[in-house]
N, CA, C and O atoms as a GROMACS GRO file, in nm:
protein
  292
    1MET      N    1  -0.745 -20.833   3.624
    1MET     CA    2  -0.760 -20.844   3.769
    1MET      C    3  -0.700 -20.720   3.834
    1MET      O    4  -0.594 -20.673   3.794
    2THR      N    5  -0.768 -20.668   3.935
    2THR     CA    6  -0.718 -20.549   4.004
    2THR      C    7  -0.634 -20.590   4.124
    2THR      O    8  -0.648 -20.700   4.179
    3GLU      N    9  -0.546 -20.500   4.163
    3GLU     CA   10  -0.462 -20.523   4.280
    3GLU      C   11  -0.546 -20.518   4.407
    3GLU      O   12  -0.644 -20.443   4.413
    4PRO      N   13  -0.508 -20.596   4.508
    4PRO     CA   14  -0.576 -20.583   4.636
    4PRO      C   15  -0.542 -20.447   4.698
    4PRO      O   16  -0.432 -20.394   4.680
    5ILE      N   17  -0.636 -20.394   4.771
    5ILE     CA   18  -0.616 -20.266   4.840
    5ILE      C   19  -0.656 -20.284   4.986
    5ILE      O   20  -0.754 -20.352   5.017
    6ALA      N   21  -0.579 -20.224   5.074
    6ALA     CA   22  -0.610 -20.228   5.217
    6ALA      C   23  -0.599 -20.087   5.272
    6ALA      O   24  -0.511 -20.010   5.232
    7ILE      N   25  -0.687 -20.053   5.363
    7ILE     CA   26  -0.680 -19.925   5.433
    7ILE      C   27  -0.669 -19.956   5.581
    7ILE      O   28  -0.748 -20.034   5.636
    8ARG      N   29  -0.571 -19.897   5.646
    8ARG     CA   30  -0.551 -19.921   5.789
    8ARG      C   31  -0.508 -19.792   5.856
    8ARG      O   32  -0.465 -19.697   5.791
    9ARG      N   33  -0.519 -19.793   5.985
    9ARG     CA   34  -0.474 -19.676   6.061
    9ARG      C   35  -0.322 -19.668   6.053
    9ARG      O   36  -0.252 -19.767   6.071
   10ALA      N   37  -0.272 -19.549   6.026
   10ALA     CA   38  -0.128 -19.528   6.018
   10ALA      C   39  -0.071 -19.515   6.158
   10ALA      O   40  -0.137 -19.466   6.250
   11GLY      N   41   0.052 -19.560   6.174
   11GLY     CA   42   0.121 -19.552   6.302
   11GLY      C   43   0.257 -19.489   6.286
   11GLY      O   44   0.295 -19.450   6.175
   12PRO      N   45   0.332 -19.478   6.394
   12PRO     CA   46   0.464 -19.415   6.388
   12PRO      C   47   0.558 -19.476   6.284
   12PRO      O   48   0.641 -19.405   6.228
   13ALA      N   49   0.546 -19.604   6.256
   13ALA     CA   50   0.632 -19.668   6.156
   13ALA      C   51   0.604 -19.617   6.015
   13ALA      O   52   0.687 -19.634   5.926
   14ASP      N   53   0.488 -19.555   5.994
   14ASP     CA   54   0.453 -19.502   5.863
   14ASP      C   55   0.507 -19.360   5.841
   14ASP      O   56   0.499 -19.308   5.730
   15ALA      N   57   0.560 -19.298   5.944
   15ALA     CA   58   0.604 -19.159   5.937
   15ALA      C   59   0.703 -19.133   5.822
   15ALA      O   60   0.686 -19.034   5.752
   16PRO      N   61   0.805 -19.216   5.800
   16PRO     CA   62   0.898 -19.185   5.690
   16PRO      C   63   0.832 -19.177   5.553
   16PRO      O   64   0.860 -19.085   5.476
   17ALA      N   65   0.746 -19.272   5.522
   17ALA     CA   66   0.680 -19.270   5.391
   17ALA      C   67   0.583 -19.152   5.380
   17ALA      O   68   0.575 -19.088   5.275
   18LEU      N   69   0.509 -19.124   5.486
   18LEU     CA   70   0.416 -19.012   5.483
   18LEU      C   71   0.490 -18.878   5.472
   18LEU      O   72   0.446 -18.788   5.401
   19ALA      N   73   0.601 -18.865   5.544
   19ALA     CA   74   0.680 -18.742   5.537
   19ALA      C   75   0.736 -18.722   5.397
   19ALA      O   76   0.733 -18.610   5.345
   20ARG      N   77   0.785 -18.828   5.336
   20ARG     CA   78   0.840 -18.817   5.199
   20ARG      C   79   0.730 -18.775   5.102
   20ARG      O   80   0.753 -18.689   5.016
   21GLY      N   81   0.613 -18.834   5.114
   21GLY     CA   82   0.502 -18.797   5.027
   21GLY      C   83   0.460 -18.652   5.045
   21GLY      O   84   0.430 -18.583   4.948
   22ALA      N   85   0.457 -18.606   5.169
   22ALA     CA   86   0.417 -18.468   5.196
   22ALA      C   87   0.517 -18.369   5.137
   22ALA      O   88   0.477 -18.270   5.076
   23VAL      N   89   0.644 -18.395   5.155
   23VAL     CA   90   0.747 -18.305   5.103
   23VAL      C   91   0.749 -18.309   4.950
   23VAL      O   92   0.758 -18.204   4.886
   24ASP      N   93   0.741 -18.426   4.892
   24ASP     CA   94   0.742 -18.437   4.746
   24ASP      C   95   0.619 -18.370   4.683
   24ASP      O   96   0.628 -18.318   4.572
   25ALA      N   97   0.507 -18.372   4.752
   25ALA     CA   98   0.384 -18.311   4.700
   25ALA      C   99   0.397 -18.159   4.688
   25ALA      O  100   0.317 -18.096   4.619
   26LEU      N  101   0.495 -18.101   4.755
   26LEU     CA  102   0.511 -17.956   4.754
   26LEU      C  103   0.606 -17.907   4.646
   26LEU      O  104   0.639 -17.789   4.643
   27ASP      N  105   0.652 -17.994   4.556
   27ASP     CA  106   0.747 -17.956   4.453
   27ASP      C  107   0.703 -17.837   4.369
   27ASP      O  108   0.785 -17.753   4.333
   28ASP      N  109   0.575 -17.827   4.338
   28ASP     CA  110   0.526 -17.720   4.252
   28ASP      C  111   0.485 -17.594   4.328
   28ASP      O  112   0.457 -17.492   4.266
   29TYR      N  113   0.481 -17.599   4.458
   29TYR     CA  114   0.433 -17.484   4.537
   29TYR      C  115   0.513 -17.356   4.516
   29TYR      O  116   0.453 -17.249   4.511
   30PRO      N  117   0.647 -17.361   4.503
   30PRO     CA  118   0.721 -17.235   4.489
   30PRO      C  119   0.673 -17.149   4.372
   30PRO      O  120   0.692 -17.027   4.373
   31GLY      N  121   0.612 -17.209   4.272
   31GLY     CA  122   0.564 -17.134   4.157
   31GLY      C  123   0.446 -17.044   4.187
   31GLY      O  124   0.421 -16.948   4.113
   32PHE      N  125   0.372 -17.071   4.294
   32PHE     CA  126   0.255 -16.988   4.325
   32PHE      C  127   0.243 -16.952   4.473
   32PHE      O  128   0.148 -16.886   4.513
   33ALA      N  129   0.338 -16.996   4.553
   33ALA     CA  130   0.333 -16.967   4.697
   33ALA      C  131   0.364 -16.819   4.722
   33ALA      O  132   0.428 -16.754   4.640
   34PRO      N  133   0.318 -16.767   4.835
   34PRO     CA  134   0.350 -16.627   4.869
   34PRO      C  135   0.501 -16.607   4.884
   34PRO      O  136   0.575 -16.700   4.915
   35ALA      N  137   0.544 -16.486   4.861
   35ALA     CA  138   0.686 -16.453   4.876
   35ALA      C  139   0.732 -16.491   5.017
   35ALA      O  140   0.663 -16.466   5.115
   36GLY      N  141   0.848 -16.551   5.024
   36GLY     CA  142   0.905 -16.588   5.153
   36GLY      C  143   0.866 -16.726   5.202
   36GLY      O  144   0.921 -16.775   5.301
   37TRP      N  145   0.770 -16.792   5.132
   37TRP     CA  146   0.729 -16.925   5.173
   37TRP      C  147   0.843 -17.023   5.149
   37TRP      O  148   0.908 -17.020   5.045
   38GLU      N  149   0.866 -17.109   5.245
   38GLU     CA  150   0.965 -17.215   5.231
   38GLU      C  151   0.900 -17.347   5.265
   38GLU      O  152   0.829 -17.358   5.365
   39ARG      N  153   0.925 -17.445   5.182
   39ARG     CA  154   0.865 -17.575   5.211
   39ARG      C  155   0.938 -17.639   5.328
   39ARG      O  156   1.058 -17.618   5.345
   40PRO      N  157   0.866 -17.717   5.407
   40PRO     CA  158   0.931 -17.784   5.519
   40PRO      C  159   1.030 -17.889   5.467
   40PRO      O  160   1.013 -17.944   5.359
   41THR      N  161   1.131 -17.914   5.546
   41THR     CA  162   1.227 -18.017   5.510
   41THR      C  163   1.169 -18.155   5.544
   41THR      O  164   1.072 -18.166   5.620
   42TYR      N  165   1.228 -18.256   5.488
   42TYR     CA  166   1.186 -18.392   5.520
   42TYR      C  167   1.197 -18.416   5.671
   42TYR      O  168   1.108 -18.476   5.732
   43GLU      N  169   1.305 -18.369   5.730
   43GLU     CA  170   1.326 -18.390   5.873
   43GLU      C  171   1.219 -18.321   5.956
   43GLU      O  172   1.173 -18.376   6.056
   44GLN      N  173   1.178 -18.201   5.916
   44GLN     CA  174   1.071 -18.131   5.988
   44GLN      C  175   0.939 -18.208   5.978
   44GLN      O  176   0.869 -18.224   6.077
   45GLU      N  177   0.907 -18.254   5.858
   45GLU     CA  178   0.784 -18.332   5.839
   45GLU      C  179   0.790 -18.461   5.920
   45GLU      O  180   0.693 -18.498   5.986
   46LEU      N  181   0.904 -18.528   5.916
   46LEU     CA  182   0.920 -18.655   5.987
   46LEU      C  183   0.902 -18.635   6.137
   46LEU      O  184   0.832 -18.713   6.202
   47ASP      N  185   0.963 -18.533   6.192
   47ASP     CA  186   0.950 -18.506   6.336
   47ASP      C  187   0.805 -18.479   6.374
   47ASP      O  188   0.755 -18.535   6.471
   48GLY      N  189   0.739 -18.396   6.297
   48GLY     CA  190   0.601 -18.362   6.326
   48GLY      C  191   0.508 -18.482   6.313
   48GLY      O  192   0.421 -18.503   6.398
   49LEU      N  193   0.526 -18.560   6.207
   49LEU     CA  194   0.440 -18.676   6.185
   49LEU      C  195   0.462 -18.784   6.291
   49LEU      O  196   0.366 -18.843   6.340
   50ALA      N  197   0.587 -18.808   6.327
   50ALA     CA  198   0.615 -18.910   6.428
   50ALA      C  199   0.543 -18.875   6.558
   50ALA      O  200   0.488 -18.962   6.625
   51GLU      N  201   0.545 -18.748   6.593
   51GLU     CA  202   0.477 -18.704   6.716
   51GLU      C  203   0.325 -18.720   6.703
   51GLU      O  204   0.260 -18.772   6.794
   52MET      N  205   0.270 -18.676   6.591
   52MET     CA  206   0.125 -18.685   6.572
   52MET      C  207   0.078 -18.830   6.566
   52MET      O  208  -0.024 -18.864   6.627
   53LEU      N  209   0.150 -18.915   6.495
   53LEU     CA  210   0.108 -19.054   6.478
   53LEU      C  211   0.116 -19.133   6.608
   53LEU      O  212   0.051 -19.236   6.622
   54ALA      N  213   0.196 -19.087   6.703
   54ALA     CA  214   0.205 -19.153   6.833
   54ALA      C  215   0.089 -19.115   6.925
   54ALA      O  216   0.068 -19.179   7.027
   55ASP      N  217   0.014 -19.011   6.889
   55ASP     CA  218  -0.097 -18.961   6.970
   55ASP      C  219  -0.224 -19.040   6.934
   55ASP      O  220  -0.269 -19.034   6.820
   56PRO      N  221  -0.281 -19.114   7.029
   56PRO     CA  222  -0.400 -19.194   6.997
   56PRO      C  223  -0.522 -19.109   6.956
   56PRO      O  224  -0.616 -19.162   6.897
   57ALA      N  225  -0.521 -18.980   6.987
   57ALA     CA  226  -0.632 -18.894   6.947
   57ALA      C  227  -0.619 -18.846   6.803
   57ALA      O  228  -0.714 -18.791   6.747
   58TYR      N  229  -0.502 -18.865   6.741
   58TYR     CA  230  -0.479 -18.823   6.603
   58TYR      C  231  -0.518 -18.937   6.510
   58TYR      O  232  -0.485 -19.053   6.535
   59HIS      N  233  -0.587 -18.904   6.403
   59HIS     CA  234  -0.633 -19.006   6.309
   59HIS      C  235  -0.569 -18.984   6.172
   59HIS      O  236  -0.580 -18.877   6.113
   60CYS      N  237  -0.503 -19.087   6.124
   60CYS     CA  238  -0.442 -19.086   5.992
   60CYS      C  239  -0.454 -19.228   5.938
   60CYS      O  240  -0.434 -19.324   6.012
   61PHE      N  241  -0.484 -19.240   5.811
   61PHE     CA  242  -0.500 -19.372   5.752
   61PHE      C  243  -0.404 -19.389   5.636
   61PHE      O  244  -0.374 -19.293   5.564
   62ALA      N  245  -0.357 -19.509   5.618
   62ALA     CA  246  -0.268 -19.544   5.507
   62ALA      C  247  -0.343 -19.637   5.413
   62ALA      O  248  -0.406 -19.734   5.455
   63ALA      N  249  -0.337 -19.606   5.285
   63ALA     CA  250  -0.394 -19.693   5.183
   63ALA      C  251  -0.279 -19.767   5.116
   63ALA      O  252  -0.184 -19.706   5.069
   64LEU      N  253  -0.290 -19.896   5.113
   64LEU     CA  254  -0.184 -19.982   5.059
   64LEU      C  255  -0.238 -20.062   4.941
   64LEU      O  256  -0.355 -20.100   4.939
   65ALA      N  257  -0.152 -20.087   4.844
   65ALA     CA  258  -0.193 -20.163   4.727
   65ALA      C  259  -0.095 -20.276   4.700
   65ALA      O  260   0.020 -20.272   4.744
   66GLY      N  261  -0.140 -20.376   4.630
   66GLY     CA  262  -0.055 -20.486   4.590
   66GLY      C  263  -0.006 -20.569   4.707
   66GLY      O  264  -0.082 -20.602   4.798
   67ALA      N  265   0.122 -20.604   4.702
   67ALA     CA  266   0.181 -20.692   4.804
   67ALA      C  267   0.170 -20.631   4.944
   67ALA      O  268   0.149 -20.703   5.041
   68ALA      N  269   0.183 -20.499   4.954
   68ALA     CA  270   0.170 -20.435   5.086
   68ALA      C  271   0.030 -20.456   5.142
   68ALA      O  272   0.015 -20.477   5.263
   69ALA      N  273  -0.069 -20.451   5.058
   69ALA     CA  274  -0.208 -20.474   5.102
   69ALA      C  275  -0.227 -20.618   5.144
   69ALA      O  276  -0.296 -20.646   5.242
   70GLU      N  277  -0.167 -20.709   5.073
   70GLU     CA  278  -0.180 -20.852   5.106
   70GLU      C  279  -0.120 -20.882   5.242
   70GLU      O  280  -0.169 -20.970   5.313
   71ARG      N  281  -0.013 -20.810   5.280
   71ARG     CA  282   0.048 -20.831   5.410
   71ARG      C  283  -0.042 -20.784   5.523
   71ARG      O  284  -0.023 -20.826   5.638
   72CYS      N  285  -0.139 -20.699   5.495
   72CYS     CA  286  -0.232 -20.649   5.596
   72CYS      C  287  -0.347 -20.746   5.622
   72CYS      O  288  -0.417 -20.735   5.722
   73ALA      N  289  -0.366 -20.838   5.533
   73ALA     CA  290  -0.481 -20.929   5.542
   73ALA      C  291  -0.470 -21.021   5.662
   73ALA      O  292  -0.559 -21.103   5.685
   0.00000   0.00000   0.00000
């Protein structure tokens, strides 16, 4: 049996998880990024995402699996 999956519009409450994912996804970038590139901090990502997710014109979706998806039903 497969886990339930839900897709919903992301909101400001999703900013911490999205910011963590964005920062963690950049772990390998220093190996091929241009000289002088610095990855954003978690706090920078969080601030930017919180602002964007509060804007009704901005579209971002969260995909949830398992128990988190069941709570969306």
